[in-house]
C-alpha positions, 0 to 999 in steps of 0.5 A: 500499500503506497503510504503518504507522509502528511505535509502537515498533521495538526493536533490540537488542544484548547485551554480555558474555553470560555463557557456559553452559559453558566453552569454549562461547559462547551462541547468543543470542535475545531474547524481548519480552513486554509486562507485565500488572501488574494480572493479573500475567502476562506476554504474548509480543509478539515476538522476535529472530534467533538471534545464534550463537556469541558473547557480544556478539550483535549482532541485526539484526531489529527487534522492532515494535508497531504504532500500535493496540498498547496502550502508553502511558508506564506500559507495562512491557517484559521483555527475556529473553535465552536461549541456544538449543541446538538450533534444531531442537528449540527447545531452550534455557535461560535466561540473563538478563532485564531489564525497562523502561516506556516512560516510563523511556525517554522520561524518560531523559538523551538517551532512552537507557537501560542495563540490566543483564541479571540471573539469575532471582532477581536476584542475579547480573548476567549482562550489559548491555543499552543501550536508545536512541530514534531516529527512522527516516526522519529520520536525517541522514548523521551520524546514520547514522554515529553509529548504526553507531558505537553498534552496533559499540560494543556497544550495543542500541538501541531506536527509539521512532516516533510514531504519526503520524510519517511516513517521506519519501515514504511515504503512511501512512494515506492514505484511498486505501491504506487503502480496499483494502489491510487489516491490514499485518503491519510487521517492520525490520532493519538491515544493514550496507552494504560501506563499514560504514555501517547501512541500516534496512529496513522490510518491510511485508505486507498484505491486500487487499479484491480478495482477496473483491471481484473474485470476488464482482463477476466470479460476478454477472457469470458469473450475469448472462451465463448468464441472458441465454444462456438467454433467447437460446435461449428467443427462437430461437422454434419449433425442429425436435424434435431442436434443441428437445430440445437446447436443453432440455438446455442450458437445464438445464445452464445452469440448474444452473450459475446455481444453484451460483454463486448458492449460492457467492456467498451464502456468500461474501456472509456473510463478514466480518473477513479479507480473504484466503482461508488456505492450509488453505482452498484445497480448500472450494467456497464459497471455490473462486473466491477466490485463495489467501492473496493478499498484498502485499509492499513493502520500504522501504530507508533508506540513508545518502546514498542516496535511499529506495527500495520493492520490491513483489511480490504473493504469491498461491497459484497460479490452480487449480481446487484443490477440483475436483483434479487427477486428469485433468490442468488446464486446458491439458491438458483443453481440448485433449484436448476441443477433439478430442472435441468434433468427434466430439460434433457429428457425434453431435449432428448439429451444426456444429463451431464453433471456440473462435475462432468460439464467441468471435466469436459473443459478440463479435457479440452484444455488439457489436450490442447496444451499437451498435443503441441508439447508432445510434438515439441518433445518428439522433435527434441528426441530427434535433435538429441538422436541427431546430436548423439547424445546419450544423457540428452536422449534419456532426458528427451525420452523420459519427459517425452513418456511422462506427457504422453502417459499423462495425455493417455491417461486424461482420455482414458475418462469414461465422460470420454468413452461415452461422449464419443458413442453419444456423438456417433450415434447423432451422426449415424454414418459414422456409427461404425467408427467407433471401433476404429477410434478405440484402436487410435487410443490404443494406438498412442501408447503403441507408438510410445512403446515402440519409440522407448524399444528403439532408444533402449536398442539404440542406448545398448548398442551404444554401450556394447561398442564402448566396451568393445573398446573399438580402435581409433581407426575404426570410431569414426566409421561407427559414430558416423553410422550410428549417427545416421542409424539413431536419427533414422530409426526414431524419426518414422516412430516419432511422425506415427506418434504424432500422427496418432495424437492429432486423430485423439485429439481431433476425435477427443475435441468434438466428443467433449464439445458434444457433452458442452452442446448438450449441456447448453441445449439443456440450459436454454435460457435459463442457464446461460442467464446463471452463467452470466450471473456467476460471471458477474459475482466471480468478477467483483470476488476475483478484483477484491482477492487480488487486490487483497493478495497484492497488498499483503504480498507486498507486505511480506516480501522482507518476511521469510517465514510469510514467503515459506507459508506462502508456497508451502501452504498457501493463504488464507482469505477471510471474508467477513460478511455483514448482512442480513439473512432476510428480504433482498440481502439473502440472495445477495448473501447467496451471490457471494457464498457462490463467489467466494467459493468459486475462487478456490479455483484460482491461483497465483503465480510471481513473475519478474516484471519486464520494466518497473513502468506501472503498466508492467507491474499490473497483474494479468489474469489467464484460464478459463472459467474453470481455472484462472492464474492471476500472475503478480509480476515484481520488479527484479530486484525484488524478485530476486530475493524471493525463495526459488520456489516462488521464484520457478512459477509454483502455483501460490494457493488462497483459501477462500473462507466465508463468515457472515453475521447479521447485524442491521434491523432486517436481521432482528426480523429474520431471527424472530420471524423468518430463517436464519439457516443460511447463515448457520450453514454458510458458517459451519461449512467455512469453519471445517475449511479453516479447520483443514487450514490449519492442519496442513499449516501446523504439519507444513509451517513452523511455528515461528513463521507465524506473526507473534501477537500478545494474545496468549491464547493458542490458534488450536484453543482460538478454533475450538472457541469459534467452534462452540460460538458457531454451535450455540447459535446465539442472536448476532453473535459478532463474536464470531466474526472477531474470532474468525478475524483474530484467527486469520490474522494469527494465520498470517492471511488476508482479511476482507470485510463486507456489506451490501455497500462497504460503506456503512456496517464496514466502516463500523466493523473496521474501526472496531476491529482497528480499536480492538487491535489497539487495546489488544496488542498497544494497551490502549486505555479503556478510558479512551477505547470509546473515544478513539472509536467516536474519533475513526468513525466521526473524522476517520477515513471510513467517513471520508469513504462515505463522502467518496460514495454518496457526496455527504458525510453521513452513515446512512443509518437512522436512529431507529434501525441503530436500536437493533445494532450491537451496541459496538456498531453504532456510529456517534451522534451526529454522523448518521441519517437518512441518505442515499446508499 
């Protein structure tokens, strides 16, 4: 994640504010504005949180200005203090203001300013502010103690950092980070620890180029795959009228899908600028493949006498077909229902019913044989080249590789599905029925051809050994070698040609038989099955973009962690999705879509490659494959790539284990629990716990515990998994502890964390901020007196309210008071931050 050091970072504290009423202390907030001296205008740029009921408020939220902000020594700021009388209606009254310039601060003694707050006419003093400068990331223990003392002494701190300054362990402005993560937003806070020291928190949110790049690549692959399918159907040759009519109908539907995808892709290619899809666009057709509101968020913690730490999470709207809607449910329900109906369709269309496993197998066979045929041909040429060179070792090696790949080829084609499909195909072409027996012979001929080659090589090598043992005299050696040179190549050549011919003939028949399987599957699926395929494409596209973003973020963060890299190539990574969807109304359909989309991520592997250059375009991940199997290749600059373990550099497939846990928390979930059905949520949590336990078993067997990150909590992983199991079994209403435990386990396992709700904007914001404050409490000794204040700071002025602003152009979470009464206590935002808005 590209981390940005703020150009200006302001911490404020007021002293002896004037009270607006005799017995009432103010609820203070400070607004920071930039003064435009030429236009005699003010630009409001930020504000603090509200501190209630004190004349000496200490503000925990820093006010930041990004490096690109036009600030120089002459820039003047206005600090205005208000008393907030009603947070819900934002009714507030003016208390006082002051101004200063950056130059005043930089040139002052000890880089500190003491300023008076005055009334609007400048006549009366109503309090004071101290503005001081500090560099974060270079804080020594003594300096932190001094900051704590200053804060207790009722001063206001302003921290000013150079734009080029880097904090410890940051990789700021790295071309690698900046290539993938865009438009960062940074917020900074100071919170007190249990021993009254101050920790500094930097919270950063960014967009990801993969929001659009991955879906566009996927759509191109979808189009290519469907065009190949049409070509395979055309190459089936003459079919009976019944089958020919079905073929035409299937081709028409494939053509419609291709045309629709091409239109959408053309629209996407016109877009420039933003790298995320706002929640208000979730139901727009041309954006349906794009994940909703995909962002990365990192919290970096700087503590006295403790190592800096960073915690990442990816936030994304539920991967679901929002444009298509949820009137009839989501993918899990629709696919289950359709699979039953398809059996009836197969009878009506006089087709053989093929299960999803069989159709998936047919696609796999097509892919494998299309890869193996050219490979076998190439290996045959290598064998002949070795024979030409008269190299015994090279000949042995070439034969071994050729044998392995040919045997793999024969094994694939021995599948009963292939044999049965051939019979079905010839039944559909009566004139060719008699050829079924000859097809079986061709299958056998591939193995016989390979055996002939193996036998010939054995004879040639045996003859070579006999010559060496006989110790032929030098005068005859040239004659023998010359004669044998010609013999090796000449004797192997016709055998290799025969093998290639047999393989080619088998491939032709196997391709047609598998294409016929897919024709029958598609014919039974018209039109509902193809619509479901489109829905699944849409949902998977959103899910893959999210998991690719998370993988890249986690990889970049762990490039210097040898334990993490060992785990990555030995076992793979958990990708843990936390969902806050309810099991009521349309969100049931969303969850059913999301479940299938995340499950489909099991068909994805990652590979790391060396980038062609350090240009941003060459550092973008690329997707290859087909619907049943995709590979995401992540390029790294040469100097980074060279430091990776050999297994990763050699292209070993890297796996992710997608896991989903869902707990609904809103008022609709209350209805579901009391009057509806929560079995979907229960089943999802139970099934995914099994996957998590299995991952833990493999991890325990293959990776030393030292490879895993260290946490303050003493509870071991096995015990945490047992507690999670117990919580899932007890079926407690809105048991958010399931989400907390799953998140802790994921982080303890070096995994990738995702948080989702419908739009990743409101409920997601509550969850992310709660998790961050829990981490500060559990791992960094955040004082319990500051826990709720920290939560309110992050929710009122942090990255998540900026996310709301980006999505709906309004700084209000889409909740109302009645809704929030149904929310678990710690998922409720502070007064004044929510209201009735579009979501």
